[in-house]
Structure formats: structure tokens, C-alpha cells
DRENTOR-653400 format. One record per atom (N, C-alpha, C): atom name; y, z, x negated. Coordinates in nm, 4 decimals, padded with zeros to 6 digits. Layout:
BEGIN
{rec CA; {Y; Z; X}}
...
This chain:
BEGIN
{rec N; {-00.1189; 00.0000; -00.0854}}
{rec CA; {00.0000; 00.0000; 00.0000}}
{rec C; {00.1245; 00.0000; -00.0894}}
{rec N; {00.2136; -00.0923; -00.0643}}
{rec CA; {00.3391; -00.0948; -00.1403}}
{rec C; {00.4378; 00.0020; -00.0769}}
{rec N; {00.4908; 00.0917; -00.1583}}
{rec CA; {00.5935; 00.1823; -00.1076}}
{rec C; {00.7284; 00.1133; -00.1269}}
{rec N; {00.8149; 00.1268; -00.0290}}
{rec CA; {00.9502; 00.0739; -00.0443}}
{rec C; {01.0184; 00.1491; -00.1591}}
{rec N; {01.1067; 00.0825; -00.2290}}
{rec CA; {01.1793; 00.1489; -00.3375}}
{rec C; {01.2610; 00.2650; -00.2852}}
{rec N; {01.3279; 00.2436; -00.1734}}
{rec CA; {01.4056; 00.3522; -00.1151}}
{rec C; {01.3212; 00.4194; -00.0083}}
{rec N; {01.2938; 00.5449; -00.0272}}
{rec CA; {01.2122; 00.6195; 00.0676}}
{rec C; {01.3018; 00.7203; 00.1391}}
{rec N; {01.3258; 00.7013; 00.2692}}
{rec CA; {01.4218; 00.7865; 00.3406}}
{rec C; {01.3790; 00.9330; 00.3511}}
{rec N; {01.2518; 00.9621; 00.3273}}
{rec CA; {01.2045; 01.0998; 00.3405}}
{rec C; {01.2228; 01.1804; 00.2133}}
{rec N; {01.2225; 01.1115; 00.1004}}
{rec CA; {01.2087; 01.1783; -00.0280}}
{rec C; {01.3129; 01.2866; -00.0533}}
{rec N; {01.4388; 01.2602; -00.0202}}
{rec CA; {01.5448; 01.3568; -00.0473}}
{rec C; {01.5249; 01.4910; 00.0199}}
{rec N; {01.4375; 01.4947; 00.1186}}
{rec CA; {01.4142; 01.6185; 00.1931}}
{rec C; {01.3179; 01.7134; 00.1226}}
{rec N; {01.2498; 01.6659; 00.0207}}
{rec CA; {01.1391; 01.7436; -00.0346}}
{rec C; {01.1666; 01.7939; -00.1747}}
{rec N; {01.1183; 01.9155; -00.1999}}
{rec CA; {01.1404; 01.9740; -00.3326}}
{rec C; {01.0079; 02.0145; -00.3971}}
{rec N; {01.0028; 01.9945; -00.5276}}
{rec CA; {00.8833; 02.0225; -00.6065}}
{rec C; {00.9160; 02.1297; -00.7089}}
{rec N; {00.8194; 02.2168; -00.7342}}
{rec CA; {00.8307; 02.3117; -00.8446}}
{rec C; {00.7308; 02.2703; -00.9519}}
{rec N; {00.7826; 02.2382; -01.0690}}
{rec CA; {00.6989; 02.1955; -01.1816}}
{rec C; {00.6893; 02.3121; -01.2795}}
{rec N; {00.5684; 02.3642; -01.2982}}
{rec CA; {00.5485; 02.4794; -01.3860}}
{rec C; {00.4541; 02.4403; -01.4997}}
{rec N; {00.5097; 02.4416; -01.6212}}
{rec CA; {00.4308; 02.4060; -01.7395}}
{rec C; {00.5009; 02.4672; -01.8599}}
{rec N; {00.4246; 02.5235; -01.9522}}
{rec CA; {00.4870; 02.5825; -02.0714}}
{rec C; {00.5240; 02.4763; -02.1751}}
{rec N; {00.4814; 02.3538; -02.1525}}
{rec CA; {00.5136; 02.2429; -02.2420}}
{rec C; {00.6423; 02.1753; -02.1937}}
{rec N; {00.7502; 02.1930; -02.2698}}
{rec CA; {00.8816; 02.1443; -02.2275}}
{rec C; {00.8832; 01.9925; -02.2070}}
{rec N; {00.8210; 01.9190; -02.2960}}
{rec CA; {00.8254; 01.7728; -02.2826}}
{rec C; {00.7515; 01.7275; -02.1566}}
{rec N; {00.6462; 01.7964; -02.1237}}
{rec CA; {00.5717; 01.7648; -02.0012}}
{rec C; {00.6580; 01.7952; -01.8778}}
{rec N; {00.7196; 01.9132; -01.8767}}
{rec CA; {00.8099; 01.9497; -01.7658}}
{rec C; {00.9204; 01.8477; -01.7485}}
{rec N; {00.9835; 01.8133; -01.8610}}
{rec CA; {01.0981; 01.7226; -01.8551}}
{rec C; {01.0578; 01.5836; -01.8068}}
{rec N; {00.9451; 01.5337; -01.8544}}
{rec CA; {00.9056; 01.3985; -01.8130}}
{rec C; {00.8674; 01.3965; -01.6647}}
{rec N; {00.8036; 01.5027; -01.6157}}
{rec CA; {00.7723; 01.5090; -01.4725}}
{rec C; {00.8995; 01.5217; -01.3893}}
{rec N; {00.9925; 01.6047; -01.4367}}
{rec CA; {01.1199; 01.6188; -01.3646}}
{rec C; {01.1904; 01.4837; -01.3555}}
{rec N; {01.1980; 01.4128; -01.4674}}
{rec CA; {01.2638; 01.2822; -01.4680}}
{rec C; {01.1955; 01.1854; -01.3719}}
{rec N; {01.0638; 01.1833; -01.3745}}
{rec CA; {00.9857; 01.0957; -01.2878}}
{rec C; {01.0186; 01.1202; -01.1406}}
{rec N; {01.0220; 01.2471; -01.1004}}
{rec CA; {01.0392; 01.2772; -00.9580}}
{rec C; {01.1843; 01.2792; -00.9139}}
{rec N; {01.2752; 01.3119; -01.0031}}
{rec CA; {01.4169; 01.3049; -00.9662}}
{rec C; {01.4583; 01.1592; -00.9481}}
{rec N; {01.3997; 01.0709; -01.0278}}
{rec CA; {01.4234; 00.9277; -01.0141}}
{rec C; {01.3818; 00.8795; -00.8752}}
{rec N; {01.2782; 00.9395; -00.8215}}
{rec CA; {01.2306; 00.9041; -00.6872}}
{rec C; {01.3080; 00.9768; -00.5775}}
{rec N; {01.3987; 01.0660; -00.6154}}
{rec CA; {01.4811; 01.1320; -00.5148}}
{rec C; {01.4340; 01.2702; -00.4738}}
{rec N; {01.3297; 01.3201; -00.5366}}
{rec CA; {01.2864; 01.4573; -00.5073}}
{rec C; {01.3813; 01.5575; -00.5729}}
{rec N; {01.3962; 01.6721; -00.5100}}
{rec CA; {01.4626; 01.7848; -00.5745}}
{rec C; {01.3570; 01.8544; -00.6592}}
{rec N; {01.3875; 01.8831; -00.7851}}
{rec CA; {01.2871; 01.9480; -00.8697}}
{rec C; {01.3387; 02.0803; -00.9241}}
{rec N; {01.2482; 02.1745; -00.9342}}
{rec CA; {01.2737; 02.3021; -00.9999}}
{rec C; {01.1736; 02.3135; -01.1131}}
{rec N; {01.2170; 02.3782; -01.2209}}
{rec CA; {01.1373; 02.3833; -01.3426}}
{rec C; {01.1086; 02.5285; -01.3788}}
{rec N; {00.9827; 02.5575; -01.4134}}
{rec CA; {00.9476; 02.6903; -01.4625}}
{rec C; {00.8579; 02.6737; -01.5846}}
{rec N; {00.8751; 02.7649; -01.6823}}
{rec CA; {00.7938; 02.7553; -01.8034}}
{rec C; {00.6771; 02.8538; -01.8019}}
{rec N; {00.6729; 02.9406; -01.6993}}
{rec CA; {00.5643; 03.0383; -01.6896}}
{rec C; {00.5478; 03.0809; -01.5435}}
{rec N; {00.4422; 03.1542; -01.5174}}
{rec CA; {00.4114; 03.1972; -01.3818}}
{rec C; {00.5201; 03.2850; -01.3209}}
{rec N; {00.5728; 03.3774; -01.3998}}
{rec CA; {00.6783; 03.4667; -01.3480}}
{rec C; {00.8000; 03.3898; -01.3001}}
{rec N; {00.8423; 03.2926; -01.3810}}
{rec CA; {00.9559; 03.2083; -01.3419}}
{rec C; {00.9237; 03.1329; -01.2134}}
{rec N; {00.8030; 03.0822; -01.2032}}
{rec CA; {00.7621; 03.0062; -01.0850}}
{rec C; {00.7701; 03.0934; -00.9593}}
{rec N; {00.7194; 03.2153; -00.9687}}
{rec CA; {00.7215; 03.3071; -00.8542}}
{rec C; {00.8659; 03.3364; -00.8142}}
{rec N; {00.9510; 03.3587; -00.9137}}
{rec CA; {01.0925; 03.3875; -00.8867}}
{rec C; {01.1600; 03.2708; -00.8140}}
{rec N; {01.1369; 03.1499; -00.8614}}
{rec CA; {01.1950; 03.0315; -00.7973}}
{rec C; {01.1407; 03.0167; -00.6555}}
{rec N; {01.0116; 03.0394; -00.6385}}
{rec CA; {00.9499; 03.0266; -00.5054}}
{rec C; {01.0096; 03.1261; -00.4069}}
{rec N; {01.0543; 03.2402; -00.4565}}
{rec CA; {01.1178; 03.3395; -00.3690}}
{rec C; {01.2568; 03.2948; -00.3256}}
{rec N; {01.3226; 03.2149; -00.4097}}
{rec CA; {01.4627; 03.1796; -00.3858}}
{rec C; {01.4826; 03.0434; -00.3204}}
{rec N; {01.3884; 02.9524; -00.3374}}
{rec CA; {01.4081; 02.8147; -00.2921}}
{rec C; {01.3015; 02.7749; -00.1907}}
{rec N; {01.3353; 02.6783; -00.1068}}
{rec CA; {01.2343; 02.6220; -00.0179}}
{rec C; {01.1605; 02.5127; -00.0938}}
{rec N; {01.0324; 02.5318; -00.1115}}
{rec CA; {00.9518; 02.4372; -00.1890}}
{rec C; {00.8499; 02.3699; -00.0983}}
{rec N; {00.8220; 02.2445; -00.1275}}
{rec CA; {00.7239; 02.1694; -00.0487}}
{rec C; {00.5946; 02.1433; -00.1244}}
{rec N; {00.6013; 02.1561; -00.2570}}
{rec CA; {00.4832; 02.1270; -00.3377}}
{rec C; {00.4948; 02.1973; -00.4721}}
{rec N; {00.3835; 02.2540; -00.5174}}
{rec CA; {00.3775; 02.3152; -00.6497}}
{rec C; {00.2973; 02.2241; -00.7422}}
{rec N; {00.3512; 02.1976; -00.8591}}
{rec CA; {00.2752; 02.1315; -00.9654}}
{rec C; {00.2593; 02.2370; -01.0739}}
{rec N; {00.1356; 02.2784; -01.0974}}
{rec CA; {00.1092; 02.3929; -01.1846}}
{rec C; {00.0153; 02.3568; -01.2983}}
{rec N; {00.0560; 02.3942; -01.4195}}
{rec CA; {-00.0364; 02.3844; -01.5319}}
{rec C; {-00.1386; 02.4976; -01.5139}}
{rec N; {-00.2650; 02.4667; -01.5337}}
{rec CA; {-00.3687; 02.5693; -01.5172}}
{rec C; {-00.3538; 02.6802; -01.6210}}
{rec N; {-00.3060; 02.6436; -01.7403}}
{rec CA; {-00.2943; 02.7414; -01.8496}}
{rec C; {-00.1483; 02.7715; -01.8792}}
{rec N; {-00.1028; 02.8860; -01.8335}}
{rec CA; {00.0350; 02.9283; -01.8577}}
{rec C; {00.0335; 03.0515; -01.9469}}
{rec N; {00.1456; 03.0815; -02.0128}}
{rec CA; {00.1458; 03.1923; -02.1090}}
{rec C; {00.1311; 03.3324; -02.0472}}
{rec N; {00.1705; 03.3498; -01.9203}}
{rec CA; {00.1566; 03.4835; -01.8612}}
{rec C; {00.0452; 03.4839; -01.7572}}
{rec N; {00.0772; 03.4584; -01.6324}}
{rec CA; {-00.0287; 03.4409; -01.5320}}
{rec C; {-00.0908; 03.3040; -01.5544}}
{rec N; {-00.2131; 03.2847; -01.5109}}
{rec CA; {-00.2687; 03.1492; -01.5103}}
{rec C; {-00.2035; 03.0730; -01.3944}}
{rec N; {-00.2203; 02.9426; -01.3937}}
{rec CA; {-00.1699; 02.8636; -01.2811}}
{rec C; {-00.2289; 02.9116; -01.1502}}
{rec N; {-00.3577; 02.9466; -01.1558}}
{rec CA; {-00.4279; 02.9942; -01.0369}}
{rec C; {-00.3711; 03.1272; -00.9869}}
{rec N; {-00.3462; 03.2202; -01.0790}}
{rec CA; {-00.2862; 03.3488; -01.0407}}
{rec C; {-00.1471; 03.3263; -00.9821}}
{rec N; {-00.0723; 03.2350; -01.0425}}
{rec CA; {00.0615; 03.2027; -00.9929}}
{rec C; {00.0529; 03.1516; -00.8494}}
{rec N; {-00.0398; 03.0592; -00.8250}}
{rec CA; {-00.0598; 03.0065; -00.6898}}
{rec C; {-00.0959; 03.1191; -00.5927}}
{rec N; {-00.1864; 03.2065; -00.6355}}
{rec CA; {-00.2287; 03.3160; -00.5465}}
{rec C; {-00.1126; 03.4082; -00.5108}}
{rec N; {-00.0289; 03.4405; -00.6084}}
{rec CA; {00.0871; 03.5273; -00.5826}}
{rec C; {00.1822; 03.4584; -00.4844}}
{rec N; {00.2097; 03.3318; -00.5089}}
{rec CA; {00.3031; 03.2585; -00.4215}}
{rec C; {00.2473; 03.2475; -00.2802}}
{rec N; {00.1191; 03.2155; -00.2671}}
{rec CA; {00.0638; 03.2006; -00.1316}}
{rec C; {00.0527; 03.3358; -00.0615}}
{rec N; {00.0302; 03.4409; -00.1369}}
{rec CA; {00.0191; 03.5736; -00.0755}}
{rec C; {00.1561; 03.6292; -00.0363}}
{rec N; {00.2531; 03.6133; -00.1251}}
{rec CA; {00.3813; 03.6811; -00.1049}}
{rec C; {00.4877; 03.5946; -00.0392}}
{rec N; {00.4759; 03.4625; -00.0493}}
{rec CA; {00.5875; 03.3782; -00.0065}}
{rec C; {00.5481; 03.2788; 00.1018}}
{rec N; {00.4556; 03.1912; 00.0717}}
{rec CA; {00.4217; 03.0865; 00.1673}}
{rec C; {00.2731; 03.0575; 00.1595}}
{rec N; {00.2054; 03.0857; 00.2667}}
{rec CA; {00.0601; 03.0699; 00.2662}}
{rec C; {00.0186; 02.9239; 00.2549}}
{rec N; {00.0995; 02.8345; 00.3095}}
{rec CA; {00.0513; 02.6973; 00.3289}}
{rec C; {00.1066; 02.5942; 00.2313}}
{rec N; {00.1665; 02.6391; 00.1212}}
{rec CA; {00.2262; 02.5406; 00.0300}}
{rec C; {00.1188; 02.4673; -00.0516}}
{rec N; {00.1210; 02.3335; -00.0488}}
{rec CA; {00.0192; 02.2598; -00.1245}}
{rec C; {00.0457; 02.2637; -00.2751}}
{rec N; {-00.0613; 02.2456; -00.3528}}
{rec CA; {-00.0476; 02.2508; -00.4982}}
{rec C; {-00.1308; 02.1425; -00.5658}}
{rec N; {-00.0738; 02.0906; -00.6740}}
{rec CA; {-00.1447; 01.9982; -00.7623}}
{rec C; {-00.1503; 02.0675; -00.8984}}
{rec N; {-00.2689; 02.0745; -00.9560}}
{rec CA; {-00.2837; 02.1370; -01.0875}}
{rec C; {-00.2970; 02.0310; -01.1943}}
{rec N; {-00.2474; 02.0650; -01.3135}}
{rec CA; {-00.2655; 01.9802; -01.4304}}
{rec C; {-00.3296; 02.0652; -01.5402}}
{rec N; {-00.4141; 02.0039; -01.6198}}
{rec CA; {-00.4787; 02.0801; -01.7258}}
{rec C; {-00.5285; 01.9891; -01.8367}}
{rec N; {-00.5143; 02.0382; -01.9584}}
{rec CA; {-00.5679; 01.9657; -02.0734}}
{rec C; {-00.7157; 01.9929; -02.0917}}
{rec N; {-00.7654; 02.0942; -02.0230}}
{rec CA; {-00.9040; 02.1359; -02.0383}}
{rec C; {-00.9663; 02.1556; -01.9007}}
{rec N; {-01.0378; 02.0544; -01.8550}}
{rec CA; {-01.0943; 02.0615; -01.7208}}
{rec C; {-01.2388; 02.1088; -01.7298}}
{rec N; {-01.2613; 02.2287; -01.6799}}
{rec CA; {-01.3966; 02.2854; -01.6802}}
{rec C; {-01.4494; 02.2903; -01.5381}}
{rec N; {-01.5805; 02.3022; -01.5277}}
{rec CA; {-01.6453; 02.3165; -01.3967}}
{rec C; {-01.5900; 02.4407; -01.3266}}
{rec N; {-01.5762; 02.5477; -01.4025}}
{rec CA; {-01.5278; 02.6748; -01.3476}}
{rec C; {-01.3879; 02.6591; -01.2875}}
{rec N; {-01.3002; 02.5914; -01.3610}}
{rec CA; {-01.1651; 02.5677; -01.3114}}
{rec C; {-01.1695; 02.4868; -01.1821}}
{rec N; {-01.2517; 02.3833; -01.1793}}
{rec CA; {-01.2620; 02.2999; -01.0597}}
{rec C; {-01.3078; 02.3818; -00.9389}}
{rec N; {-01.4062; 02.4672; -00.9595}}
{rec CA; {-01.4571; 02.5519; -00.8504}}
{rec C; {-01.3491; 02.6492; -00.8035}}
{rec N; {-01.2807; 02.7115; -00.9007}}
{rec CA; {-01.1721; 02.8048; -00.8668}}
{rec C; {-01.0622; 02.7366; -00.7862}}
{rec N; {-01.0271; 02.6154; -00.8252}}
{rec CA; {-00.9195; 02.5437; -00.7567}}
{rec C; {-00.9604; 02.5026; -00.6165}}
{rec N; {-01.0863; 02.4660; -00.6000}}
{rec CA; {-01.1355; 02.4334; -00.4660}}
{rec C; {-01.1272; 02.5573; -00.3768}}
{rec N; {-01.1701; 02.6711; -00.4299}}
{rec CA; {-01.1677; 02.7933; -00.3485}}
{rec C; {-01.0250; 02.8394; -00.3201}}
{rec N; {-00.9303; 02.8045; -00.4088}}
{rec CA; {-00.7891; 02.8407; -00.3868}}
{rec C; {-00.7186; 02.7366; -00.2996}}
{rec N; {-00.7937; 02.6352; -00.2570}}
{rec CA; {-00.7395; 02.5326; -00.1690}}
{rec C; {-00.6340; 02.4443; -00.2367}}
{rec N; {-00.6451; 02.4282; -00.3682}}
{rec CA; {-00.5555; 02.3367; -00.4395}}
{rec C; {-00.5869; 02.1940; -00.3941}}
{rec N; {-00.4841; 02.1113; -00.3905}}
{rec CA; {-00.5045; 01.9760; -00.3397}}
{rec C; {-00.5738; 01.8867; -00.4419}}
{rec N; {-00.5358; 01.9024; -00.5687}}
{rec CA; {-00.5879; 01.8099; -00.6691}}
{rec C; {-00.5743; 01.8686; -00.8092}}
{rec N; {-00.6516; 01.8115; -00.9011}}
{rec CA; {-00.6446; 01.8487; -01.0423}}
{rec C; {-00.6307; 01.7202; -01.1239}}
{rec N; {-00.5247; 01.7135; -01.2030}}
{rec CA; {-00.4973; 01.5938; -01.2826}}
{rec C; {-00.5064; 01.6296; -01.4310}}
{rec N; {-00.5852; 01.5526; -01.5069}}
{rec CA; {-00.6006; 01.5847; -01.6497}}
{rec C; {-00.4765; 01.5491; -01.7310}}
{rec N; {-00.4579; 01.6243; -01.8398}}
{rec CA; {-00.3554; 01.5906; -01.9391}}
{rec C; {-00.4240; 01.5128; -02.0503}}
{rec N; {-00.3567; 01.4198; -02.1162}}
{rec CA; {-00.2212; 01.3750; -02.0874}}
{rec C; {-00.2122; 01.3091; -01.9492}}
{rec N; {-00.1023; 01.3359; -01.8811}}
{rec CA; {-00.0878; 01.2940; -01.7425}}
{rec C; {-00.0612; 01.1448; -01.7322}}
{rec N; {-00.1369; 01.0793; -01.6466}}
{rec CA; {-00.1089; 00.9413; -01.6101}}
{rec C; {00.0004; 00.9472; -01.5024}}
{rec N; {00.1207; 00.8986; -01.5349}}
{rec CA; {00.2338; 00.9140; -01.4424}}
{rec C; {00.2119; 00.8423; -01.3101}}
{rec N; {00.1382; 00.7322; -01.3120}}
{rec CA; {00.1117; 00.6595; -01.1870}}
{rec C; {00.0228; 00.7427; -01.0955}}
{rec N; {-00.0789; 00.8028; -01.1537}}
{rec CA; {-00.1696; 00.8892; -01.0767}}
{rec C; {-00.0913; 01.0080; -01.0205}}
{rec N; {-00.0088; 01.0695; -01.1049}}
{rec CA; {00.0691; 01.1854; -01.0618}}
{rec C; {00.1648; 01.1489; -00.9488}}
{rec N; {00.2361; 01.0380; -00.9656}}
{rec CA; {00.3327; 00.9963; -00.8636}}
{rec C; {00.2622; 00.9674; -00.7312}}
{rec N; {00.1507; 00.8960; -00.7384}}
{rec CA; {00.0761; 00.8638; -00.6161}}
{rec C; {00.0228; 00.9893; -00.5497}}
{rec N; {-00.0224; 01.0856; -00.6304}}
{rec CA; {-00.0771; 01.2099; -00.5765}}
{rec C; {00.0306; 01.2897; -00.5036}}
{rec N; {00.1493; 01.2980; -00.5638}}
{rec CA; {00.2600; 01.3696; -00.4988}}
{rec C; {00.2962; 01.3015; -00.3673}}
{rec N; {00.3052; 01.1689; -00.3683}}
{rec CA; {00.3359; 01.0961; -00.2443}}
{rec C; {00.2301; 01.1231; -00.1374}}
{rec N; {00.1035; 01.1239; -00.1793}}
{rec CA; {-00.0059; 01.1516; -00.0861}}
{rec C; {00.0060; 01.2897; -00.0226}}
{rec N; {00.0339; 01.3897; -00.1057}}
{rec CA; {00.0447; 01.5272; -00.0564}}
{rec C; {00.1613; 01.5400; 00.0413}}
{rec N; {00.2761; 01.4845; 00.0056}}
{rec CA; {00.3933; 01.4919; 00.0930}}
{rec C; {00.3623; 01.4233; 00.2263}}
{rec N; {00.3008; 01.3073; 00.2165}}
{rec CA; {00.2611; 01.2313; 00.3357}}
{rec C; {00.1697; 01.3161; 00.4251}}
{rec N; {00.0691; 01.3740; 00.3636}}
{rec CA; {-00.0321; 01.4484; 00.4387}}
{rec C; {00.0230; 01.5754; 00.5024}}
{rec N; {00.1049; 01.6490; 00.4289}}
{rec CA; {00.1481; 01.7809; 00.4762}}
{rec C; {00.2745; 01.7786; 00.5600}}
{rec N; {00.3603; 01.6786; 00.5400}}
{rec CA; {00.4926; 01.6871; 00.6007}}
{rec C; {00.5323; 01.5732; 00.6913}}
{rec N; {00.4642; 01.4608; 00.6819}}
{rec CA; {00.5071; 01.3460; 00.7630}}
{rec C; {00.4137; 01.3248; 00.8786}}
{rec N; {00.4095; 01.4205; 00.9670}}
{rec CA; {00.3215; 01.4050; 01.0828}}
{rec C; {00.4019; 01.3408; 01.1937}}
{rec N; {00.3701; 01.2165; 01.2210}}
{rec CA; {00.4484; 01.1419; 01.3214}}
{rec C; {00.4037; 01.1799; 01.4614}}
């Protein structure tokens, strides 16, 4: 399916990108701001939780391995304390069976390996937004 270049829905949605790797955060932010998403950036789980308390978020992009809480712990705190139904996409340089099982049980939408394929990431975000928010 070809997406129109201008997407009238995009400006309404905000993403939280949490990764301790600055270049990864920055490239994802650039990718999604170019598409018109509002982006928030966190370098660790604590920052992510703080932002989630202050901003309305539509999607979490979480690195599985963060310096303080894991991505999974961060997701659990946010869903428990702030918003039960917020969708999440995880990224990880090390994809294990255990991580996959944990993410399924935490109801994560997807897991994308690092280095990130930007086309896969962009399509996945569009899919999640479509599925969760554009109910006609």
C-alpha cells in the first residue's frame, strides 16, 4: 500500500523513543519528526517514566536494554502507573527467546532487531498507529 506523502493524521500522534544510544535516538527522532510525529526522547527508563507522566503519548519505542530499568520494566511501570493501553515497539541488539517470551506476555506489539532497518521501523509505527487509533 502506498502511503500519501502528507498524512493528515500524523500530527496528532506522539512517540516516546527510549534508548541509551544517542545516535540511535537521534536518527529515530529525525525519521519520525520528518513524518510529522511529535517525538519525546529518553536515555533511560526513569526519564521515560517521567515523560510518560507529563505528556500524552500514543506509542512507546523502547530499547530492551537500558542502563537503569530494562525496557520491559519501564513498560510495566508506565502501564501500571500511567496508561494501561499504550502500545509499545521494542528494539534490541540481542534478541533472545526469553526476551521474545517476556515481550509477548507484556503485550508488546513488536520487536525490531538492531541495527534498525528504518523502513521496517517506519512501517511498524504506521501499523501500530493505524491499528490502535484510526478506528473508522
